[in-house]
Biopython code that builds the backbone (N, CA, C, O; Angstrom):
import numpy as np
from Bio.PDB.StructureBuilder import StructureBuilder

atoms = [
    (1, "UNK", "N", (18.891, -50.742, 55.111)),
    (1, "UNK", "CA", (18.562, -49.360, 54.774)),
    (1, "UNK", "C", (17.032, -49.411, 54.245)),
    (1, "UNK", "O", (16.606, -50.174, 53.378)),
    (2, "UNK", "N", (16.353, -48.503, 54.903)),
    (2, "UNK", "CA", (14.972, -48.248, 54.471)),
    (2, "UNK", "C", (14.801, -46.868, 53.802)),
    (2, "UNK", "O", (15.158, -45.850, 54.395)),
    (3, "UNK", "N", (14.277, -46.831, 52.613)),
    (3, "UNK", "CA", (14.068, -45.632, 51.943)),
    (3, "UNK", "C", (12.482, -45.258, 51.775)),
    (3, "UNK", "O", (11.763, -46.010, 51.117)),
    (4, "UNK", "N", (12.010, -44.201, 52.325)),
    (4, "UNK", "CA", (10.676, -43.820, 52.107)),
    (4, "UNK", "C", (10.396, -42.375, 51.518)),
    (4, "UNK", "O", (11.299, -41.541, 51.583)),
    (5, "UNK", "N", (9.329, -42.090, 51.018)),
    (5, "UNK", "CA", (9.032, -40.890, 50.416)),
    (5, "UNK", "C", (8.755, -39.945, 51.676)),
    (5, "UNK", "O", (8.601, -40.315, 52.840)),
    (6, "UNK", "N", (8.727, -38.632, 51.173)),
    (6, "UNK", "CA", (8.383, -37.606, 52.280)),
    (6, "UNK", "C", (7.005, -37.686, 52.808)),
    (6, "UNK", "O", (6.770, -37.466, 53.997)),
    (7, "UNK", "N", (6.039, -38.012, 51.905)),
    (7, "UNK", "CA", (4.583, -38.221, 52.303)),
    (7, "UNK", "C", (4.608, -39.414, 53.377)),
    (7, "UNK", "O", (4.031, -39.299, 54.459)),
    (8, "UNK", "N", (5.337, -40.604, 52.994)),
    (8, "UNK", "CA", (5.255, -41.734, 53.882)),
    (8, "UNK", "C", (5.913, -41.438, 55.124)),
    (8, "UNK", "O", (5.443, -41.964, 56.133)),
    (9, "UNK", "N", (7.016, -40.615, 55.243)),
    (9, "UNK", "CA", (7.734, -40.205, 56.420)),
    (9, "UNK", "C", (6.806, -39.521, 57.236)),
    (9, "UNK", "O", (6.749, -39.875, 58.414)),
    (10, "UNK", "N", (5.962, -38.483, 56.792)),
    (10, "UNK", "CA", (5.044, -37.791, 57.452)),
    (10, "UNK", "C", (4.063, -38.682, 58.065)),
    (10, "UNK", "O", (3.680, -38.420, 59.205)),
    (11, "UNK", "N", (3.599, -39.730, 57.430)),
    (11, "UNK", "CA", (2.436, -40.604, 57.905)),
    (11, "UNK", "C", (3.099, -41.414, 59.016)),
    (11, "UNK", "O", (2.513, -41.577, 60.087)),
    (12, "UNK", "N", (4.305, -41.922, 58.784)),
    (12, "UNK", "CA", (4.903, -42.965, 59.673)),
    (12, "UNK", "C", (6.029, -42.430, 60.504)),
    (12, "UNK", "O", (6.889, -43.233, 60.868)),
    (13, "UNK", "N", (6.128, -41.162, 60.849)),
    (13, "UNK", "CA", (7.111, -40.614, 61.524)),
    (13, "UNK", "C", (7.545, -41.250, 62.763)),
    (13, "UNK", "O", (8.740, -41.424, 63.002)),
    (14, "UNK", "N", (6.481, -41.653, 63.672)),
    (14, "UNK", "CA", (6.900, -42.259, 64.993)),
    (14, "UNK", "C", (7.520, -43.637, 64.820)),
    (14, "UNK", "O", (8.310, -44.063, 65.663)),
    (15, "UNK", "N", (7.184, -44.338, 63.755)),
    (15, "UNK", "CA", (7.689, -45.738, 63.483)),
    (15, "UNK", "C", (9.053, -45.628, 62.936)),
    (15, "UNK", "O", (9.917, -46.439, 63.269)),
    (16, "UNK", "N", (9.302, -44.618, 62.074)),
    (16, "UNK", "CA", (10.569, -44.290, 61.554)),
    (16, "UNK", "C", (11.611, -43.877, 62.564)),
    (16, "UNK", "O", (12.781, -44.241, 62.448)),
    (17, "UNK", "N", (11.190, -43.121, 63.550)),
    (17, "UNK", "CA", (12.011, -42.755, 64.661)),
    (17, "UNK", "C", (12.405, -43.948, 65.443)),
    (17, "UNK", "O", (13.594, -44.111, 65.718)),
    (18, "UNK", "N", (11.600, -44.707, 65.784)),
    (18, "UNK", "CA", (11.724, -45.959, 66.434)),
    (18, "UNK", "C", (12.755, -46.919, 65.771)),
    (18, "UNK", "O", (13.650, -47.482, 66.401)),
    (19, "UNK", "N", (12.541, -47.043, 64.461)),
    (19, "UNK", "CA", (13.454, -47.839, 63.706)),
    (19, "UNK", "C", (14.998, -47.260, 63.621)),
    (19, "UNK", "O", (16.000, -47.974, 63.586)),
    (20, "UNK", "N", (14.980, -45.865, 63.596)),
    (20, "UNK", "CA", (16.318, -45.187, 63.602)),
    (20, "UNK", "C", (16.933, -45.293, 64.935)),
    (20, "UNK", "O", (18.158, -45.396, 64.998)),
    (21, "UNK", "N", (16.184, -45.279, 66.063)),
    (21, "UNK", "CA", (16.735, -45.547, 67.398)),
    (21, "UNK", "C", (17.188, -46.805, 67.583)),
    (21, "UNK", "O", (18.044, -47.000, 68.447)),
    (22, "UNK", "N", (16.700, -47.842, 66.820)),
    (22, "UNK", "CA", (17.176, -49.235, 67.067)),
    (22, "UNK", "C", (18.274, -49.548, 66.093)),
    (22, "UNK", "O", (18.704, -50.702, 66.065)),
    (23, "UNK", "N", (18.763, -48.650, 65.305)),
    (23, "UNK", "CA", (19.904, -48.865, 64.609)),
    (23, "UNK", "C", (19.728, -48.810, 63.074)),
    (23, "UNK", "O", (20.687, -48.677, 62.313)),
    (24, "UNK", "N", (18.417, -48.922, 62.655)),
    (24, "UNK", "CA", (18.272, -48.939, 61.140)),
    (24, "UNK", "C", (18.468, -47.619, 60.543)),
    (24, "UNK", "O", (18.080, -46.582, 61.081)),
    (25, "UNK", "N", (19.073, -47.676, 59.432)),
    (25, "UNK", "CA", (19.225, -46.527, 58.561)),
    (25, "UNK", "C", (18.031, -46.128, 57.842)),
    (25, "UNK", "O", (17.509, -46.963, 57.103)),
    (26, "UNK", "N", (17.485, -44.877, 57.960)),
    (26, "UNK", "CA", (16.327, -44.451, 57.352)),
    (26, "UNK", "C", (16.773, -43.245, 56.288)),
    (26, "UNK", "O", (17.430, -42.293, 56.709)),
    (27, "UNK", "N", (16.441, -43.322, 55.110)),
    (27, "UNK", "CA", (16.543, -42.504, 54.023)),
    (27, "UNK", "C", (15.251, -41.840, 53.617)),
    (27, "UNK", "O", (14.384, -42.595, 53.177)),
    (28, "UNK", "N", (14.980, -40.556, 53.689)),
    (28, "UNK", "CA", (13.853, -39.962, 53.276)),
    (28, "UNK", "C", (14.039, -39.407, 51.768)),
    (28, "UNK", "O", (14.998, -38.662, 51.566)),
    (29, "UNK", "N", (13.274, -39.693, 50.826)),
    (29, "UNK", "CA", (13.506, -39.188, 49.523)),
    (29, "UNK", "C", (12.340, -38.335, 48.935)),
    (29, "UNK", "O", (11.183, -38.585, 49.270)),
    (30, "UNK", "N", (12.623, -37.368, 48.092)),
    (30, "UNK", "CA", (11.803, -36.587, 47.374)),
    (30, "UNK", "C", (11.555, -37.325, 46.083)),
    (30, "UNK", "O", (12.363, -37.240, 45.158)),
    (31, "UNK", "N", (10.489, -38.026, 46.001)),
    (31, "UNK", "CA", (10.219, -38.823, 44.811)),
    (31, "UNK", "C", (11.210, -40.069, 44.902)),
    (31, "UNK", "O", (11.198, -40.818, 45.879)),
    (32, "UNK", "N", (12.016, -40.231, 43.886)),
    (32, "UNK", "CA", (13.050, -41.285, 43.924)),
    (32, "UNK", "C", (14.457, -40.795, 44.422)),
    (32, "UNK", "O", (15.346, -41.605, 44.688)),
    (33, "UNK", "N", (14.618, -39.479, 44.535)),
    (33, "UNK", "CA", (15.912, -38.952, 44.838)),
    (33, "UNK", "C", (16.051, -38.811, 46.417)),
    (33, "UNK", "O", (15.270, -38.090, 47.038)),
    (34, "UNK", "N", (17.035, -39.495, 47.030)),
    (34, "UNK", "CA", (17.266, -39.403, 48.398)),
    (34, "UNK", "C", (17.616, -37.901, 48.788)),
    (34, "UNK", "O", (18.265, -37.156, 48.053)),
    (35, "UNK", "N", (17.175, -37.592, 49.869)),
    (35, "UNK", "CA", (17.393, -36.067, 50.321)),
    (35, "UNK", "C", (17.977, -35.985, 51.639)),
    (35, "UNK", "O", (18.863, -35.159, 51.857)),
    (36, "UNK", "N", (17.501, -36.874, 52.662)),
    (36, "UNK", "CA", (17.922, -36.747, 54.064)),
    (36, "UNK", "C", (17.921, -38.243, 54.618)),
    (36, "UNK", "O", (17.300, -39.216, 54.190)),
    (37, "UNK", "N", (18.849, -38.136, 55.753)),
    (37, "UNK", "CA", (18.960, -39.385, 56.439)),
    (37, "UNK", "C", (18.486, -39.175, 57.834)),
    (37, "UNK", "O", (18.823, -38.154, 58.434)),
    (38, "UNK", "N", (17.728, -40.070, 58.390)),
    (38, "UNK", "CA", (17.270, -39.934, 59.780)),
    (38, "UNK", "C", (18.021, -40.745, 60.669)),
    (38, "UNK", "O", (17.953, -41.973, 60.612)),
    (39, "UNK", "N", (18.800, -40.087, 61.565)),
    (39, "UNK", "CA", (19.642, -40.800, 62.590)),
    (39, "UNK", "C", (19.394, -40.262, 63.879)),
    (39, "UNK", "O", (18.952, -39.122, 64.021)),
    (40, "UNK", "N", (19.682, -41.103, 64.928)),
    (40, "UNK", "CA", (19.429, -40.526, 66.363)),
    (40, "UNK", "C", (20.393, -39.624, 66.642)),
    (40, "UNK", "O", (21.425, -39.660, 65.971)),
    (41, "UNK", "N", (20.238, -38.643, 67.688)),
    (41, "UNK", "CA", (21.043, -37.814, 68.176)),
    (41, "UNK", "C", (21.862, -38.490, 69.256)),
    (41, "UNK", "O", (21.290, -39.197, 70.085)),
    (42, "UNK", "N", (23.155, -38.311, 69.287)),
    (42, "UNK", "CA", (23.977, -38.791, 70.307)),
    (42, "UNK", "C", (23.729, -38.211, 71.553)),
    (42, "UNK", "O", (23.686, -36.983, 71.630)),
    (43, "UNK", "N", (23.543, -38.981, 72.645)),
    (43, "UNK", "CA", (23.323, -38.359, 73.981)),
    (43, "UNK", "C", (24.491, -38.157, 74.851)),
    (43, "UNK", "O", (24.992, -39.128, 75.417)),
    (44, "UNK", "N", (24.966, -36.964, 75.003)),
    (44, "UNK", "CA", (26.100, -36.811, 75.818)),
    (44, "UNK", "C", (25.966, -37.090, 77.179)),
    (44, "UNK", "O", (24.870, -36.880, 77.699)),
    (45, "UNK", "N", (26.920, -37.542, 77.870)),
    (45, "UNK", "CA", (26.834, -37.832, 79.319)),
    (45, "UNK", "C", (26.998, -36.510, 80.033)),
    (45, "UNK", "O", (28.021, -35.831, 79.952)),
    (46, "UNK", "N", (25.844, -36.160, 80.792)),
    (46, "UNK", "CA", (25.940, -34.874, 81.639)),
    (46, "UNK", "C", (26.557, -35.196, 83.070)),
    (46, "UNK", "O", (26.016, -36.017, 83.811)),
    (47, "UNK", "N", (27.546, -34.610, 83.372)),
    (47, "UNK", "CA", (28.201, -34.894, 84.651)),
    (47, "UNK", "C", (28.055, -33.729, 85.657)),
    (47, "UNK", "O", (28.598, -32.637, 85.486)),
    (48, "UNK", "N", (27.313, -34.030, 86.676)),
    (48, "UNK", "CA", (27.227, -33.170, 87.822)),
    (48, "UNK", "C", (28.483, -33.051, 88.599)),
    (48, "UNK", "O", (29.196, -34.032, 88.811)),
    (49, "UNK", "N", (28.746, -31.930, 89.001)),
    (49, "UNK", "CA", (29.900, -31.654, 89.838)),
    (49, "UNK", "C", (31.192, -31.580, 89.027)),
    (49, "UNK", "O", (32.244, -31.853, 89.605)),
    (50, "UNK", "N", (31.203, -31.259, 87.835)),
    (50, "UNK", "CA", (32.345, -31.319, 87.110)),
    (50, "UNK", "C", (33.447, -30.478, 87.564)),
    (50, "UNK", "O", (34.590, -30.807, 87.247)),
    (51, "UNK", "N", (33.250, -29.454, 88.253)),
    (51, "UNK", "CA", (34.282, -28.480, 88.839)),
    (51, "UNK", "C", (34.531, -28.782, 90.419)),
    (51, "UNK", "O", (35.277, -28.073, 91.094)),
    (52, "UNK", "N", (33.889, -29.813, 90.897)),
    (52, "UNK", "CA", (34.018, -29.904, 92.333)),
    (52, "UNK", "C", (35.367, -30.031, 92.739)),
    (52, "UNK", "O", (36.159, -30.710, 92.086)),
    (53, "UNK", "N", (35.698, -29.402, 93.809)),
    (53, "UNK", "CA", (37.069, -29.372, 94.319)),
    (53, "UNK", "C", (38.146, -28.450, 93.548)),
    (53, "UNK", "O", (39.247, -28.212, 94.045)),
    (54, "UNK", "N", (37.790, -28.016, 92.451)),
    (54, "UNK", "CA", (38.682, -27.066, 91.670)),
    (54, "UNK", "C", (38.321, -25.686, 91.919)),
    (54, "UNK", "O", (39.137, -24.873, 91.484)),
    (55, "UNK", "N", (37.324, -25.223, 92.498)),
    (55, "UNK", "CA", (37.127, -23.821, 92.851)),
    (55, "UNK", "C", (37.405, -23.747, 94.291)),
    (55, "UNK", "O", (36.897, -24.531, 95.092)),
    (56, "UNK", "N", (38.283, -22.721, 94.649)),
    (56, "UNK", "CA", (38.612, -22.521, 96.060)),
    (56, "UNK", "C", (38.259, -21.243, 96.609)),
    (56, "UNK", "O", (37.839, -20.358, 95.863)),
    (57, "UNK", "N", (38.406, -21.040, 97.998)),
    (57, "UNK", "CA", (37.993, -19.657, 98.352)),
    (57, "UNK", "C", (36.458, -19.337, 98.474)),
    (57, "UNK", "O", (35.610, -19.968, 97.844)),
    (58, "UNK", "N", (36.194, -18.395, 99.262)),
    (58, "UNK", "CA", (34.703, -18.072, 99.405)),
    (58, "UNK", "C", (34.194, -17.249, 98.162)),
    (58, "UNK", "O", (33.002, -17.283, 97.857)),
    (59, "UNK", "N", (35.068, -16.543, 97.481)),
    (59, "UNK", "CA", (34.530, -15.831, 96.274)),
    (59, "UNK", "C", (33.932, -14.553, 96.854)),
    (59, "UNK", "O", (33.988, -14.281, 98.053)),
    (60, "UNK", "N", (33.378, -13.814, 95.962)),
    (60, "UNK", "CA", (32.869, -12.506, 96.317)),
    (60, "UNK", "C", (31.609, -12.621, 96.971)),
    (60, "UNK", "O", (30.856, -13.540, 96.647)),
    (61, "UNK", "N", (31.273, -11.769, 97.888)),
    (61, "UNK", "CA", (30.004, -11.827, 98.704)),
    (61, "UNK", "C", (29.155, -10.834, 97.834)),
    (61, "UNK", "O", (29.413, -9.632, 97.903)),
    (62, "UNK", "N", (28.211, -11.264, 97.067)),
    (62, "UNK", "CA", (27.346, -10.403, 96.123)),
    (62, "UNK", "C", (26.317, -9.630, 97.060)),
    (62, "UNK", "O", (25.709, -8.666, 96.596)),
    (63, "UNK", "N", (26.137, -10.000, 98.239)),
    (63, "UNK", "CA", (25.168, -9.245, 99.070)),
    (63, "UNK", "C", (25.677, -8.105, 100.002)),
    (63, "UNK", "O", (24.899, -7.513, 100.750)),
    (64, "UNK", "N", (26.999, -7.816, 99.937)),
    (64, "UNK", "CA", (27.576, -6.891, 100.603)),
    (64, "UNK", "C", (27.678, -5.657, 99.668)),
    (64, "UNK", "O", (27.815, -5.758, 98.449)),
    (65, "UNK", "N", (27.597, -4.452, 100.361)),
    (65, "UNK", "CA", (27.752, -3.276, 99.522)),
    (65, "UNK", "C", (29.212, -3.219, 98.765)),
    (65, "UNK", "O", (30.227, -3.716, 99.255)),
    (66, "UNK", "N", (29.174, -2.619, 97.642)),
    (66, "UNK", "CA", (30.539, -2.381, 96.991)),
    (66, "UNK", "C", (31.193, -1.300, 97.456)),
    (66, "UNK", "O", (30.524, -0.353, 97.869)),
    (67, "UNK", "N", (32.566, -1.247, 97.475)),
    (67, "UNK", "CA", (33.272, -0.071, 97.877)),
    (67, "UNK", "C", (33.022, 1.010, 97.033)),
    (67, "UNK", "O", (32.691, 0.729, 95.881)),
    (68, "UNK", "N", (33.114, 2.268, 97.373)),
    (68, "UNK", "CA", (32.752, 3.374, 96.734)),
    (68, "UNK", "C", (33.616, 3.542, 95.351)),
    (68, "UNK", "O", (33.041, 3.939, 94.337)),
    (69, "UNK", "N", (34.959, 3.241, 95.341)),
    (69, "UNK", "CA", (35.822, 3.309, 94.291)),
    (69, "UNK", "C", (35.387, 2.467, 93.245)),
    (69, "UNK", "O", (35.256, 2.856, 92.084)),
    (70, "UNK", "N", (35.133, 1.176, 93.687)),
    (70, "UNK", "CA", (34.610, 0.178, 92.579)),
    (70, "UNK", "C", (33.221, 0.485, 92.119)),
    (70, "UNK", "O", (32.902, 0.190, 90.967)),
    (71, "UNK", "N", (32.448, 1.002, 92.857)),
    (71, "UNK", "CA", (31.046, 1.510, 92.434)),
    (71, "UNK", "C", (31.126, 2.634, 91.402)),
    (71, "UNK", "O", (30.347, 2.691, 90.450)),
    (72, "UNK", "N", (32.113, 3.542, 91.628)),
    (72, "UNK", "CA", (32.300, 4.687, 90.713)),
    (72, "UNK", "C", (32.607, 4.002, 89.400)),
    (72, "UNK", "O", (31.956, 4.281, 88.393)),
    (73, "UNK", "N", (33.592, 3.105, 89.389)),
    (73, "UNK", "CA", (34.171, 2.427, 88.092)),
    (73, "UNK", "C", (32.790, 1.982, 87.287)),
    (73, "UNK", "O", (32.539, 2.370, 86.146)),
    (74, "UNK", "N", (31.907, 1.078, 88.085)),
    (74, "UNK", "CA", (30.596, 0.583, 87.441)),
    (74, "UNK", "C", (29.764, 1.654, 86.875)),
    (74, "UNK", "O", (29.320, 1.561, 85.731)),
    (75, "UNK", "N", (29.527, 2.709, 87.663)),
    (75, "UNK", "CA", (28.584, 3.641, 87.301)),
    (75, "UNK", "C", (29.226, 4.853, 86.573)),
    (75, "UNK", "O", (28.555, 5.842, 86.277)),
    (76, "UNK", "N", (30.578, 4.738, 86.290)),
    (76, "UNK", "CA", (31.114, 5.876, 85.480)),
    (76, "UNK", "C", (31.161, 7.110, 86.129)),
    (76, "UNK", "O", (30.945, 8.142, 85.494)),
    (77, "UNK", "N", (31.460, 7.125, 87.519)),
    (77, "UNK", "CA", (31.634, 8.316, 88.372)),
    (77, "UNK", "C", (33.083, 8.672, 88.309)),
    (77, "UNK", "O", (33.852, 8.065, 87.563)),
    (78, "UNK", "N", (33.456, 9.639, 89.074)),
    (78, "UNK", "CA", (34.699, 10.334, 89.100)),
    (78, "UNK", "C", (35.804, 9.356, 89.342)),
    (78, "UNK", "O", (36.970, 9.745, 89.403)),
]
sb = StructureBuilder()
sb.init_structure("model")
sb.init_model(0)
sb.init_chain("A")
sb.init_seg("    ")
for serial, (resi, resn, name, xyz) in enumerate(atoms, 1):
    if name == "N":
        sb.init_residue(resn, " ", resi, " ")
    sb.init_atom(name, np.array(xyz, "f"), 0.0, 1.0, " ", f" {name:<3s}", serial, name[0])
structure = sb.get_structure()
């Protein structure tokens, strides 16, 4: 575990980030009092095609005109 002051953290932020990414625990202190811990953010696995095969049918055709009764519902008509 490495503890550094806020001033030292500002000066050496890039090095501290690299150390945290390699697994070292970095504590940033205000004077001698620890206040924060610098840790890497977990990278979630982004998966393309998560819903592939689960959606069926052609779905609505957004380029076709809407029926008058449906349009009236949207526009607040009679």
